N, C-alpha and C positions, 0 to 999 in steps of 0.2 A: 502494499499500497503506501501511497506515495506521505509525506509529512502532511501537517496541515496546511504550513504557508505555502507547499509545494500544489495540492490540490486548488488550493483556491487563484493560484496563479493564473493570469489568465483569461479570468472569468467574468463576468458582471453580475451583479447581485442588486436584487428589490428588497428595500428594508418599508415597513409601513410602522408608524409609529415612530419615528427617528428622532423626532422632537419629546419625546417623552423620556422620563428617568432612565429605564433600561436601553431605550433605543438610541440614545445619546454614547451609551459606555458600549454597546454593539457595534457601533459605526466607527466609536474612536480605538476600538481593542482591533477591530477587523482590517483599518486601513494599517495601524499602527505594527500588527503583529504577522499581518500577512500584506508586504509591499506590492507582490505581484499581483495582486488583484487590479482587476483593469480599469471595471466602473462600479461606483455603488449607485443606485437609483432611489432617491428618497421620495415617498410620495407626502405632498405636503399641500394643506389649504392655503388658502388666506384666509388672514385674522387680522383684524383691529388695523385693517388699513395697510397691511406688510404682505407684500409679495410671497410666493412660497420660496423664492431665492432670497430674498430681503431676511426672511427667516431664517431662514439656513445658514445665511452669512452671520447672524446675532448669534445663533446656537456656536459653531465652529469657534467664535471670539473668545469665551469662555475657558476659565483654568481648566478645565478637563482634558481642553485639546490643547495645552500647551508642551507638553513631552512630546505628542507627534507632530506638532508645528516646528521643535527644534530637532527631532529626527527628520523629518520629509516637509522642507517648508513649503512643497508644491501640494501637499496632500487634498488642495481645494479641490484641484482640477480634476480629482476622482470622485468629487460629491455632484451629482446631476441631479434639481431638483424638480419634481414632475407637477404639474399643480394639478391635483386631486382631491375631491370629499367623496370618503368612504360611504356615506348615507345617500348620495345621489345614486341616479343610476347610471349603470355603464362606470361606476367610481368617480363619474365628470370626469374621465377621462377625454382630450380630444383625440381623432381619430388617426393622425399621427404618430401623438404620444404611446395608443394601443399599439400599432402597428411596430412602435421602435421596441416597447417591451417586449411584446408576444414573441419579437424576432430575434432578441440578443439578451435574454435574462437567464442566467443558468440555476440561480439559489435565490428563493424568497424567503424572506423570513416575515412573518406575519407577526407584529408585536402590536400592534393598535388596538386599544380596547377601551372604555369607560373603568375606571378601575373607582369610580363613587357607589360605595357600597347602598348607599339609598337612594340609587337613581331610580324614576319613575320605569317600571317594566318594558313599558314600550319604546321609549327612548334605551334603554339597556338593551333589548333584542334589537333595535335597528343597530346599535354600534356592535355588540359582541357577536350577535349572530348572523343579520342581515350581510354585513360587511365582511363577516369570515366567510359567508356565501359566494357574496359577489369575487371575492378574492381568488378564492378555488375556480370560480369559474373562467376566471383570467388566465390562470394557470394552467388549465387547460387546453389554451390555443397558444399556450409558450412552445414553440419549435424546439429549443436547446434546453428546456428545463431538465432539473439533475437533481431537484430534492425541494420540496416544499415544508417548511418547519413553521409548527403553528405556536407560539406561546399560549400556553393556559394557565389553570393555576390549581398548587397541590389541595389547595380546599372546594375546587368544583365539587366532587363527591363527599363534603364532609358532613354529610348525612349520615355515612357509614364510618365504624371506627376502624376496621383493617383498611385501607388503600392502598391496591395493587397497581401494578404497571400496565393497565387495560383499560381502553374503554368501556364503560357503564353505559348501557341503555337507560334515558331519560325515563321520568315517569309518564310525560306526555310525548306524542309526535309533534317534532317541533316545525313540519309542516303544517299543520292543521292550527297550531298556534299562530303562526305568523298570518295565515288567513285569516282566523278569528281574530284579531288584534284590530286587521286593515280595517272591522266595520266599527268595532267596539269605541264607545265613547272616553275619555279618561277616565271621569268617575266612576265607570261600570268596572275597568279593566284595575284600578286600584280597589276597590270592593274586591275583587277577585284575586289578586298577586297574593296575599297570604295562603289561600287554598291552593293555589297554583305552584307554589315555593315549596309547600310542607314543611319538612325539618329544616331546611336550610336556612340559613337565618338572613338571608339577602339577596336581592336581585342580580348581584355581582355575580356568586358562586353557582348559581341557578342559571343564568346563562349561559357560564362560560363553558357548564356541563353541559347543556344544550350544544353550542358552538362547537367542541369536540366530537359530538356523536355527529353534526352535521359533516364535518370534516371526514372520518371515517366511511360515512355513508354516498358522500359525493365524491370522493377521490378519486373512484374506480381507477386509473393506471398509474395515475400518480405517485410517486415516491415522496411517501409522509413520513413526519416524525411528531410529537408533540411532546413539548418540554414543559415539565408541571413545575415553577419555582412556589416555597412557602412563603413567607413574609420577607420581603426582601429590605432589605438595610445599606446603610453605606458600604463602600470598598474597603475590602480589606488590606490590599494590595495596590492595586492595578487602576488608573496610572498612577495612583498615590493613596496613601492610606487614607481615609476617613472621607472621600470624597460622596457628597448629597446635592440635590437641586430642589429638595423641597421638604419640607414640616410636614408631610401626610403620614399617616399610621406611627408608628412606634418610634420615628426620629423626633416626630412634635412632642410623643407624651416624653420621651428622655429628655431633650431639651426644656420641656416645664417644669420637671423635675428638678433640672441642674439650675433653673432659675427660681425655682423653691416656690412656685405656683401649684406646681401637683402638690398633693400633700396625702391624699388616698386615694386608692386604685378597687376597683371588684377584678379581684382576680386569683387564681388558687396558685397558692404556693407550690404545689407540689407537680401543677400541668408542665409539662413541656413547651416552650418556648422556642417554637421552630424559625428560628432566625436565620436567615443567608444571605452573605453579602452577595451585591449586584454583580462583582468581577465574578464571584465562582458560577451564578449564574450565566454569566455571558459565555463565559470558557464552555460550560455546558451545553449552551446553545450550539457556540461555533463546533464544539468536536462534534456533535450530534450530526449536525449539518455533512460535516467531512465524513464519517462515518457512513451514514446512510448514503450519500452520494459517490463513495469509493463504491459500495459494497451492492451497487443498484443493479448489477448486471449478474450475482450471482447469491445474491439473499434473496430468500423467499418475499413475494412482495406481501407486507402485513405491514401496519402502520406501528410503528415503534413509540412507545411513551415513556419518556422520565422523567420520574418523583424528584425532582432536585430539591432535596431536603436535609436536613442537619439531625433531627430527632434520633433516629437509629446510630447515626455515626457517632453524635458529639453531643448526648442530650444535654440542656442547659435547661432548668428551669426557671419560672418566673420569679419566685422566692431569689434563685441566683443574681437574675436579673437586678430586683431593687436593690441586694447588697452591695452589688461591683457596679451601679450607677451610683448610689450615694458615694459612696468611699470615694468614687474616682471625681465626684465632682468635690467634694470636705477638701480633697488632694487638691486639687484644680479649679477652683471656685471662677464660675462666669463669671462676667462684668456685668454690672448693674442688675444684680441678682436680688430678687424681692425680698426675699428670706434664707436662711438660712436651709439646703437642701436636707428635704426630711420624709419618707414615701411610707405609710402603711399601706399594706394589699390586705383584703378581705375578701371573701367568699361571698359574706353573708350580706343580701341587700341592704335592709334596715342597718344594718348599722354602717353600711359604706354609706346613705342618704343622708346619716347623722353627720358624720364626719366632712361631706361635702357642704351641709348646714353650717358646722362649725369653723371648718378649716378654709375652706375655699370660699363660699358667700358672705359668711360674715367682715372678713379681714378685707375682702375685695369690695365690700360697700362702703367699709370707712376709709379707705385708700381713697376712692374715689372721691368720698366726701370733703376729705383735705383738699383735694385737686379743685374740687368745686369751691373752696372757700380761698384759697389762693388765685381762684382766677383761671383756671389750666381746664385742658379738658377731660372730662373723665373717661376712661377708657378700661381698668380691670375688669368691669364686670363685662364686659363685652367679650375680654379675652377668656373670662372664666366661663360663659355661655359657648364657645368654640370649644375650647377645650372639653367640654361634659358633652359637647356633640362627638365627637372623636372618640371619648371614652365608652360611651354609649357603643357605637359602631364595632371596638374593640372587644368587648367586653366576652363574645361569644367566642372567640379565639382565646382570648389570657384564660377562659375558664374550663375547657376542655384539652385536650389529647386525643391524638391520633397516632397509630401504624404505619409507617408508608413503607413499601417493598421498594428496595431500591437495586434488584439485580439488573437493571439495563444501565442505571448510573455504574455499577459497579463492573460492567464488563466493560462500558465505554472507556472506563479507567486504566482496564488491565491491557484493552486495545492500543490503549496511547503509551501504556508502559513496556509493550511487546513493540511497540514502533521505535520506541525511543533504545529499546535495548541492539535493536536489529541496527538504528543506523550508526551506534558507536561500534558494533562486531565490524560493522563494513568500513568504518572510517580507521580503526586497527590494521586491516590488510590494504 
């Protein structure tokens, strides 16, 4: 087998969601570690008066791309922004762009999705399911396509305790649901949503499960792999430790704890915090495409699923997260902290509500009162309200544990290890 950089050499790659957190890291890692890649097409829509090319230009000026810029000053020439809106018919691609993509793309990374857990079902279906269907349809027309990678989530099947590396059939036929949602008004859909999603906590996990099944059902003869990361956090090593571009999910909670704003949280001390660094997820994604693409002529056609999780390999519990976060911020305090960091985790809803009132709302109210008296704009209650919304969304994931099978990820690591040993053996002779 070719090495990973050798496999990508001369290839044209299409990426959706390249302006998102994981998409940025994927683009940077691909260009930096596989300098022989020919072209990376990124589907981007116009936003806030900015054209796709302007948005991409702004994106690659951030610190994430500094190392790449130093090593390959002309890397931007390999990035082609393609005007597209995944919610529109034919992805809103011009005929010229359709012809270009179907004629030259070898590898597709479909990373685009809405990650808002409380997205209305219609919107979540539009972005996570229908957009995926359109991408699969476009992939079928690609003459040189070698592999289609769909980025899902390890929590797509969180209604199960044991999650294996297989695509599970959803509780409803996605085709019938798509047809039904077309004529239903938003109020009726909202009333039906709890019944539809069943034991899943939100529309995000529900629609990602539907998208996985859609990919399996409609991929036909396409060479497809699905990567399922768990809770994606800041980078571990690449391009440098600690990079993150948002405060969504656990990152915002950790910063709030460091600032002394977060004092209590509903979570189980013994539940496993399945956090995975973004660069580990991206390395797995690029390696999955390499393996499936390299083996496309010899491996039986099947959808390979990779559970990119850490709980089975290096279990880390929420109680340990609390201890290490607080001890770290006490040793290295953040600037302009509201209070000295201290967080208590509890699995009891009533106790948590009590401490929210005492440790969150009361101090925030008094702080805002002082700001008003001194003629300044009150802000702490707004911050607390946003924090509580994020905490409610995460409660399900901080209170439960899952067992993920990771045989395919282990196989992928072994394949890479075998290749490295082979390369070293050849270089000796």
